[in-house]
C-alpha positions in Angstrom: 80.1 -17.1 5.1 76.8 -18.7 5.3 76.3 -16.2 8.6 77.2 -13.4 6.2 74.7 -14.6 3.5 71.8 -14.9 6.0 72.3 -11.6 7.8 72.6 -10.0 4.3 69.1 -11.8 3.4 67.6 -10.8 6.5 68.6 -6.9 6.1 67.2 -7.2 2.6 63.6 -8.3 3.6 63.6 -6.1 6.6 64.1 -3.5 4.2 61.8 -4.4 1.4 59.2 -4.9 4.4 59.8 -1.4 5.8 59.2 0.4 2.3 55.9 -1.6 2.1 54.4 -0.6 5.0 51.5 2.4 4.5 52.6 5.6 6.7 49.5 7.6 7.0 50.1 11.0 4.8 48.6 14.4 5.8 46.6 14.7 2.5 45.4 11.3 2.8 41.5 11.5 2.2 38.9 9.2 3.0 36.7 7.5 0.5 33.6 9.3 -1.1 30.3 7.9 -0.7 28.7 7.7 -4.1 25.4 8.0 -2.2 25.9 11.6 -1.2 26.3 15.0 -2.2 28.1 17.3 0.5 28.1 21.2 1.2 31.5 21.5 0.0 30.6 19.8 -3.4 27.4 22.1 -3.5 29.4 25.1 -2.8 32.7 24.9 -5.0 30.6 23.7 -8.1 28.1 26.6 -7.5 25.2 24.9 -8.0 22.0 27.0 -8.2 19.3 24.5 -7.0 19.7 21.1 -5.5 18.3 19.8 -9.2 21.7 20.5 -11.0 24.0 19.5 -8.7 22.4 16.2 -8.6 21.9 16.2 -12.5 25.2 17.2 -12.8 26.8 14.7 -9.9 24.7 11.5 -10.0 22.3 12.2 -12.8 21.4 8.6 -12.4 19.6 9.2 -9.3 17.1 11.3 -11.1 15.2 8.1 -12.7 13.8 4.8 -11.6 15.7 2.1 -12.6 12.7 -0.1 -14.5 9.0 0.5 -14.5 8.0 -2.0 -11.3 3.9 -1.5 -12.5 2.7 -0.2 -16.1 -0.2 1.3 -14.4 1.3 3.4 -11.7 5.0 3.2 -12.2 6.6 4.2 -8.9 9.1 7.7 -9.3 11.7 8.9 -6.8 10.4 10.6 -3.8 12.7 13.6 -2.5 12.6 14.2 0.9 13.4 17.6 3.1 14.5 17.0 6.7 11.7 13.9 6.6 9.2 15.8 5.2 8.0 14.2 1.6 7.9 17.3 -1.2 7.1 15.1 -4.5 9.0 14.2 -7.0 11.9 14.9 -8.2 10.9 18.1 -10.0 10.6 19.5 -6.7 14.6 19.2 -6.4 14.4 22.8 -8.4 12.9 24.4 -5.6 15.7 23.9 -3.5 18.1 26.1 -3.6 21.8 24.5 -2.9 23.3 27.2 -0.3 20.7 26.1 1.9 21.7 22.5 2.2 24.1 20.7 4.2 23.9 17.4 2.4 22.2 15.5 -0.1 21.7 11.7 0.2 20.4 8.8 -2.4 18.4 5.9 -0.8 17.5 2.8 -3.1 14.5 1.5 -3.8 15.8 -1.4 -1.1 17.2 1.2 1.8 14.2 3.5 0.8 11.3 0.8 1.1 13.1 -0.1 4.6 12.9 3.5 5.7 10.0 4.9 4.3 7.2 2.5 3.2 6.2 -0.1 0.3 5.6 3.1 -2.3 8.9 4.3 -2.1 10.5 1.3 -4.6 11.9 3.7 -7.3 13.8 5.3 -4.3 14.4 8.6 -2.3 16.6 11.7 -2.6 17.0 13.2 0.8 17.7 16.7 1.1 18.9 18.1 4.7 19.6 21.5 5.9 21.3 19.8 8.7 24.5 18.8 9.7 24.8 15.0 9.4 25.6 13.0 12.8 27.8 10.6 13.8 25.0 8.3 15.2 23.4 6.8 11.7 19.8 6.1 14.0 19.7 10.0 13.9 21.2 10.5 10.7 18.8 12.2 8.3 15.9 11.8 10.6 15.7 14.9 12.0 16.2 13.2 15.2 19.3 15.0 16.5 17.7 18.5 16.3 14.2 17.6 18.2 16.2 16.0 21.0 17.5 19.5 22.1 16.2 22.0 24.2 
């Protein structure tokens, strides 16, 4: 009797444990990166300009977090393929159908990457696909190395 009880308990635990195992599904989606707007998002929503896309999907990217100086406050900068364009109004001049992805860098990341005058952050626009190499990602270096 005791053996039957132990076997039954082991069977119940095995069935419950198997139910807890996560099996990969065909429709599994990778977690969203909230610092990137993908080409699919740009095309699916039919945005005319990159400014329209950023305003609709991540409006908080357009404004600096707070004034870092009252005399000359920093503004969010825009880069297109590693070329500085200026402030966020320049996003109105970039057609969304020419863009591969848009990435936001916060003040700390932007300062580390582009220098001290980027404390308000950067909106980086790329017409090139993202690479798997993080050193080349968003720098245009992946395309400079090709023959």
